[in-house]
N, C-alpha and C positions, 0 to 999 in steps of 0.2 A: 571372529565375532559375527554373530547372526543378528542382523538389523532389519526390523520392519520399518519402512518409511511411510509417513503419512503426510499428505499435502494435496493441494488442489490447483492453485493458480500458477502462472508463469514464475512468480517469485520463488517458488519451491523447486523449480526444475534444475537450476545449477547445482543445488545441494545434492539432489539425487544423482546427477551425472558425476559429481566429484566422488561420492561414495562408491559408485560403480567403478570408476576409473582407478580408485585407490585400492581396489581389490577386496572390499568388504563383501561378505555374503549377504545378499538381500533376498530372502525367501519369498517376500511379497511386498507389494505397494498397496496401501489403502488410500482411496481417493473418493471424491463425491460421486454419486450416481449420475449417469447421463441424464440430460434434461432436454425437453423440447425448446427450441428457440429459432432464431432466424426469422425470415419473412413469413408471417402468418403462424409462427410457432409450429412449423411442420417438420423441422429438421432436428434430428437428434444431435446434441452438442456434447462433446466429451471434454474433460478437463485437460489442461496443459500437462499435468503430471501423468495422466493416463496415456496420453500420446507419447510421452517420453518413455514410460515403462514398457509400452508396446514395442517401441523401437529397440529397447534393450532386452526384450524377451523375458521380462520379469513378470511373474504371476500377479494378477490384479484382483483386489477385493473392493467392492463398492456397496457397503452395507447402508441400509436406510435406518437401521436401529443399532447403535453401538453397544447396547445392552443385550441384544439377542443372544440366547444361549448357544445356538448353532454357530453363529459368527464367532463368539468368544472361544468356543471349542476348536474351531478351525484355526484361529490365531494361536491358541495354546499348543496345538499339534505341530505347528511350525517351529516350536522351541526357540523363540527369539531370546537373545541375551539383552536386547535393548530396543526401545522405540525411539525414533527421531521424528519430531513433528515440526513442520514448517507451513504456516498459513493453511491450517486445516479447519478444525472446529473444536469446541470445548469437549474434552473427553471425560467420560464417567470414571470414577475412581477404580471401579472393578476392571477397567481396561488399562489405564495408565499405571496401575500398581502391579500389573501382571509380570513383566520381565524382571529377572533378577538384578540387572544393573540399572533399572529404572527407565524413565521416559524423559528425553531431552526435548526442549522446545527452543527454536530460534525466533527471537523477537526483534523487530526493527526499531529499537531504541536502546539507549543506555539506561537500563533499569536501575532504580525504581521509577525514573521519569517516563512518562507517556505509556503507562499501562493502558491496554484497551485495544480496540479494533482498528484504529486508524492512526498509528503513531507517525508515519511518514508525513501524512497530510498536516497533522496538527503541529509538528515541529516547524514546518515552513509557515503555516498560518500565523503562528505565534512569534515569528521572526527570530527563531534560534539561529545561532551561528554554527553550531555543531550538532551532530546526532550520531547514530551508530547502530550497532547490533549487539545482542546479548544472547548467550546460551545459558540455560538454567534447567534444573530438574523441576518437572511439573509437580505441584502440590494442589490441595483442594481449592484454595483461593486463587483466582486467575492472575497469572503473571507475577506471582509472589515467591516462587520457589528459590532455593539457594543457587547462587550464580556460579557458573563454571568459568566463562571468559566473557570479556567485553572488548569491543573495538570501536573507537570513535573516528569519524571522518568530518571534514568541513562541509558545511552547506554553502555552495557557491552562489553568488548573486544572481547568476543566470539559471540556477536550478529551478525547475518546476517539479511537481511530484513524480512525473514520469521519468525525468532524468535521474532524480535522486533514488527512486525505486530501483532502477536498473543498476546503479552503482552499489547500492546496499545489498542487492541479492547476490552479487559476486563476492563482496566482502563477507557476507554471511556464510556462503558456501565454504570458503576457506576457514572461517572461524569454527564451523562444525567439525571439520577434519582435525583442527588443532585441539578442539575440545575432546575428541575421542582419544587423542594421544594422552591428554591429561587424565582422563578416566582410567586408562590402562596403567597409569603410573601408581603403584601402591602407596606412594607418599602424598598423593593429591588429596586436598581437602577443599570442598566447595565453600563459598562464602555466603552466609545468610544475608538476605536483602535488608536494607535499612527500612525504617518505617515508611508509611505512605508518602508519596510526593504530591504536591499541589498541581503538578503538571500531568494532566490526564489526556487520554486519546479516545473519547467515546465514539461510537459509530456515527458516521456522517448521516445527517438528515437533509432533506431537500432545503429546509430553511437555513441550514448551515451556509449554503452557497449564495444567499441573498446579499448583494453588494449594497452597503450603506455608504453613500457618497458624502455623508456628513462626517465620516471618520477621516483620519489622516491619510495622505497619499501612501505612506509606507504600509499602513494597515490594509488599505484597499488592494495594493499590488501584492502583498503577501497572501491575501485571501485568493486572489486570482492564481498565483503561482502554486499555492497549496492544493488547488482543486483542478489543475490543468495537467493532462488533457481530459481527465475524467474525475469526478462527474461534471465539473465545470461550475465556476461562479457565474451568477446571472443577474441581469438587470430587467426590470419590467418596462416594456416599451409598447408602442402602439402595434408593433409586430408580434407581440407576445414576449416570452422570457428569452432574451438573447443571452447565450453563453459567451462570456468574455474569456478567451483562452490565453491571451497575452496582452500586456500593456507596459508602457514605460513612463517615467517621469518626464514632464515637459520642462525643458531647461530654461526656455525663454519666458519673458513676461507676456501674458496674454490678456487682452481686454475682452471680457465675456459680456460686457454691457448688461449686467444683472441676470444673464441667462446661466443655466446649469450646464450647458453644452455649447460647443462651437465646432463648425465644420465649413471648409471651403467647398465641400461636395466634389472635391477632386483628389486630394492627397491626404487629408487628415480628419480625424474625429477626436476632439478633446472633450474631456468631462471634468467638471469642477469638483474638487474634493473639499474636505473640511479645512485644509490648510494650503492647498496648491491645485495642481491639475495633472491629469494623466492623459496620455495619448494611446488610443487603442491600436493594437497591431493586428490581432487576429480574433475572429469571433465566429459564432455559429447561430444563424437564424433558425427558428423551429422548422423542421422538415427539410432543411438544406444542409449541404456539406460545409465544413469550416472554410473560411475565406479570409484573405488579408484585406486590410482597409482599402488600399489603392485599387485592387481588383473589384471590390464591391462598388466603390464610388465611380468606377468606369461606366456603370450603367444604372446606378441608383443614387438616391439622395438620402442623407442622414437627418436632414432638418425636419423630418416628419416623425422621428422616433419618439419624441417626448411632447 
């Protein structure tokens, strides 16, 4: 089977490696164009998938226009049987409809729940106990095609989006290999998705990360977990927007004396929520590196934040 792989970030790399190690023929990898970044945006940055493809000596295509005739002809000349897409971008029908066996997408949720750009984040933000990955055939409407396989995993209390992302990308890589075995079975039949779910995963906006301390402790901590380590939930303070990267529930009773925050300026910073209190563990002040509370309070005070 000749498979063209499409992907960009680190989430897609384990799947590419699994395909290569499983002996599938990969005539090309399609990934995002290099872009300027780093300090002063003077350094050319390549995608994690490109770096992996270079290490595997797989030819790389980096189109800026997926409908370009020359690009489409190049892809067609490679005679792919199947496309596999993991965290790439929306494909035009003229491209995803090209290979005879179709185009498979790996999505980081159990569809039809959490269709959209940020399924891992929203599963944690919404306090879900489980999530998973799904392989499906791409169709015109995003994340709606017939399902090949799903795999569910537990969301652990200590999971933030970084930890869950790393577990799901490994589970997803194995699911793709199992999905290929299914496709090659002549008796296999994919399963049409159920109608739309009320659980959606829209693209994260800056305002998504704004912490509302009038909400419950559980809601506040889930927002922090669901956006850590990136892009980060944030609070407006006198120092600017401080990103809160981790926090926990305060177990003991605390007298805030009608204030919204409390600190001994040595070991803790507590914030009052709608129903209880949270204790900050790690945060990031604008222009600074992430720091834990005790290290910060070793030379600074928190009682001027608000």
